[in-house]
C-alpha positions in Angstrom: 44.6 43.2 112.9 47.7 42.3 113.8 51.2 44.8 115.2 54.8 42.5 114.1 56.6 44.7 116.7 59.3 47.5 115.4 58.2 46.6 112.2 54.7 48.4 113.0 53.2 46.9 110.2 49.4 45.9 110.5 49.4 43.2 107.3 46.8 40.8 107.7 47.3 38.5 104.1 45.2 36.0 102.1 46.9 33.1 101.2 50.0 33.2 99.4 49.6 30.3 97.3 49.5 31.7 93.6 47.1 30.2 90.2 49.1 29.0 87.2 49.8 31.9 85.1 51.0 32.3 80.8 54.5 32.6 80.4 55.4 35.8 81.7 56.9 37.0 78.3 53.7 36.0 77.0 51.7 38.0 79.7 53.7 41.6 79.1 52.9 41.3 75.6 49.0 40.9 75.9 49.2 43.7 78.7 50.8 45.9 76.3 48.1 45.6 73.5 45.5 45.3 76.1 46.1 46.6 79.1 43.2 48.1 81.3 44.1 51.0 83.4 43.3 50.4 87.0 43.4 54.2 89.3 44.2 54.3 92.9 43.4 57.1 95.4 45.5 57.9 98.5 44.4 60.7 99.6 45.7 62.9 103.2 42.8 63.6 105.6 43.3 66.6 107.6 42.8 69.9 105.3 42.7 67.5 102.2 40.0 65.4 102.5 38.5 66.6 105.6 38.4 70.6 106.8 40.7 71.8 108.4 39.1 73.1 111.1 35.5 71.8 111.7 37.4 68.3 110.0 33.6 67.8 108.3 34.0 65.9 104.8 30.6 65.6 103.8 31.6 68.8 101.0 33.6 65.1 99.5 30.3 62.5 99.7 29.2 62.5 96.4 32.7 61.9 95.1 34.0 58.9 97.4 30.1 57.4 96.5 31.0 57.5 92.7 34.5 56.3 93.2 33.0 53.5 95.2 30.4 52.7 92.5 33.3 53.1 89.9 35.8 50.1 92.1 38.7 52.9 92.3 40.3 52.9 95.8 40.6 55.5 98.1 43.2 54.6 100.4 43.5 57.0 103.6 47.3 58.6 104.3 47.3 60.5 107.3 49.6 61.5 110.2 47.0 59.9 112.2 46.9 56.8 114.6 45.8 53.4 112.9 43.3 54.2 116.0 42.0 57.0 114.3 42.0 56.1 110.8 39.7 52.8 112.2 37.1 55.4 113.1 37.4 57.3 109.4 37.7 54.1 107.6 34.8 52.9 109.1 33.2 56.7 109.1 33.2 56.9 105.1 32.7 53.8 104.4 36.0 52.2 103.0 37.0 48.8 103.0 41.0 48.8 101.6 44.5 49.6 103.1 44.7 52.4 105.0 49.0 53.7 105.8 49.2 56.1 109.5 51.6 57.4 111.6 53.0 59.7 108.4 54.0 56.4 106.3 55.2 53.7 109.2 52.5 51.5 109.8 49.9 50.0 106.9 46.7 48.1 108.1 45.5 46.2 104.9 41.8 43.9 105.7 42.2 40.2 105.3 42.8 38.7 101.8 42.6 41.8 100.3 45.4 41.9 98.5 46.4 37.7 96.9 49.8 37.6 98.5 51.8 38.8 101.6 53.3 41.8 102.0 56.5 42.1 103.9 58.1 45.4 104.0 60.9 47.4 107.0 60.3 51.0 107.4 62.9 51.9 109.2 60.6 53.2 112.0 61.5 53.8 115.5 59.2 52.9 118.5 57.5 56.2 120.5 58.9 56.2 123.4 62.6 55.8 121.6 61.6 58.9 119.4 60.3 60.5 123.1 63.8 59.8 124.1 65.3 61.8 121.6 62.8 64.3 121.6 64.1 65.5 125.3 67.4 65.3 124.6 67.4 67.5 121.3 64.9 70.0 123.6 66.8 70.2 126.6 70.4 70.6 124.9 69.0 73.2 122.6 66.6 74.8 125.7 64.0 74.8 122.2 60.3 76.3 123.1 57.8 73.6 122.1 55.9 70.2 123.6 54.8 66.9 122.4 52.1 65.2 122.6 53.5 62.7 125.2 53.4 66.5 127.1 50.6 67.5 126.3 48.6 64.3 127.1 45.1 63.5 126.0 43.5 66.7 127.6 46.0 68.9 126.2 45.8 67.2 122.9 41.8 67.9 122.7 42.9 72.2 123.5 45.2 71.8 121.1 43.4 70.1 118.3 39.9 70.7 118.7 39.4 66.8 119.4 36.8 65.6 121.4 38.6 64.1 125.0 38.0 60.3 123.1 39.1 61.7 119.8 42.9 63.1 121.7 43.3 59.9 123.1 43.1 58.0 119.9 45.5 60.5 118.4 47.7 59.7 120.8 47.5 56.6 120.8 51.2 56.2 118.4 53.6 53.6 117.8 56.4 55.5 115.9 56.2 59.1 115.7 56.0 61.9 117.7 54.0 65.2 116.8 55.1 68.6 118.9 53.8 71.8 118.8 56.3 74.0 118.0 56.3 77.4 120.1 59.9 78.9 118.5 60.8 80.5 115.6 61.5 78.6 111.5 65.1 79.2 112.4 65.5 77.5 115.3 63.4 74.8 113.7 65.6 73.9 111.2 68.6 73.7 113.5 65.7 71.1 115.9 65.3 69.3 112.8 69.7 69.4 112.0 70.0 67.8 115.2 67.6 64.8 114.8 68.7 64.5 111.1 72.2 63.8 112.6 70.5 61.4 115.3 69.0 59.6 112.5 65.5 60.5 112.5 63.5 62.6 110.1 61.0 65.9 111.1 58.2 66.5 108.5 55.7 69.0 109.0 52.1 68.6 108.5 49.1 71.0 108.8 49.8 71.6 112.6 52.6 70.2 114.2 56.2 68.9 113.9 56.3 65.4 113.4 59.4 63.1 114.8 60.4 59.7 113.3 62.4 57.7 112.4 63.4 56.9 108.3 60.3 57.2 106.3 57.7 58.7 105.0 54.4 58.8 103.3 55.2 57.9 99.8 57.9 54.8 100.5 54.2 53.8 102.2 52.5 54.3 98.8 55.1 52.8 96.8 54.6 49.3 99.0 50.5 49.2 98.1 51.4 50.4 94.3 53.5 47.2 94.0 50.9 45.5 95.9 48.2 46.7 93.4 49.9 45.2 90.5 50.3 42.1 92.1 46.6 42.0 92.6 45.5 43.9 89.2 48.5 42.2 87.0 46.8 41.8 84.0 46.5 45.8 83.9 48.4 49.3 84.3 47.8 51.2 87.7 47.9 54.9 87.8 48.1 56.4 91.0 46.9 59.6 92.0 47.6 61.3 95.6 46.2 64.3 97.3 47.2 66.1 100.0 47.9 69.6 101.0 50.9 69.9 103.9 54.3 69.3 103.3 54.8 65.9 104.6 53.0 64.7 101.7 55.5 66.0 98.9 57.3 63.0 98.9 53.5 60.9 98.2 53.0 63.7 95.7 55.7 63.3 93.9 55.9 59.9 93.1 52.1 59.6 92.4 51.2 59.6 88.5 48.8 62.7 89.2 49.7 65.0 91.9 46.7 67.3 93.5 48.1 69.6 96.0 44.8 71.0 98.4 45.5 74.9 99.3 47.0 74.8 102.8 47.4 77.1 105.8 50.3 76.6 106.7 51.9 78.9 104.5 55.3 76.5 103.8 55.9 76.4 100.1 54.5 73.1 98.4 57.3 72.4 95.1 56.4 69.7 92.5 58.7 71.2 89.3 58.7 69.0 86.9 55.9 66.8 88.0 54.2 65.3 84.7 50.8 66.3 86.4 50.7 68.8 88.6 46.8 70.0 89.7 46.0 72.8 91.8 42.8 73.2 92.8 41.4 76.8 93.9 39.3 75.3 97.1 40.8 74.1 100.4 39.7 70.4 102.2 36.8 68.6 100.9 34.8 70.8 98.3 38.5 71.1 96.5 39.1 67.7 96.7 35.8 67.1 95.2 36.3 69.0 92.5 39.4 67.6 91.6 38.4 64.4 91.5 35.5 64.8 90.0 37.4 66.8 87.1 39.8 63.7 86.8 36.5 61.0 86.9 35.0 63.1 84.2 38.4 62.5 82.0 38.5 59.1 83.1 34.8 58.5 81.8 36.0 60.0 78.3 38.6 57.8 78.0 36.5 54.4 78.7 38.4 53.8 81.9 37.7 53.1 85.4 
């Protein structure tokens, strides 16, 4: 894994040599007639693939196994850190890219794509975000506390994680989670002050996240384009699953959007989306039900 400094990209690419291909117009004509459909699944973790309270994912284990067997990549897209996602990628038996810190960090295993991927994300280093946070908090006398201020023990208490897990959750590069104790109206003021500084705030299942100008949707677009290059003879169809407001951008840019019921009580509007789905169950049970329905549909179409 490789850290490219301010861009917070963990891209490790294969050789950029390309094989000889037919002329583009000929390939386009052939694809238009014979193109297969390849699917990619982008999923949030907490409250979506993982249970909101227990972090259990076993109700989705069988569905994950079927996705792997059919060669459908599952990309983890989370506010979690890369240290946390490395553990989840290993535990879930996944071998593809992951997106950390709400889109600020993308990790691609070596050789996964045939071409180098390069992009900027508008990220700021965590130390800069902490400075902005303190200035905004102090000027407005907001009742809130950041992960930095909580420390590892405080993060463990606030999240139910073990101390070692909380330590990984605090290993951040380009975001600062905030435990908000103030009113909703004052949160709107806090967000407005952050935006005036060129920052953004998004709400996950538990915390408000202070970040630069990036989100999950930016990283999903980047990886979709990489998959199009990887499978140049196929049409790419993206599926996104999420439960929180910080998932909305990702859900809106995906071909299929699955909104898992959340515990945050915040509206999840997807008006006008061509294929938005709303399973009844929360967490991995709802995740598995939605993906089972899609897998059955794809099987009936004779495509993966």
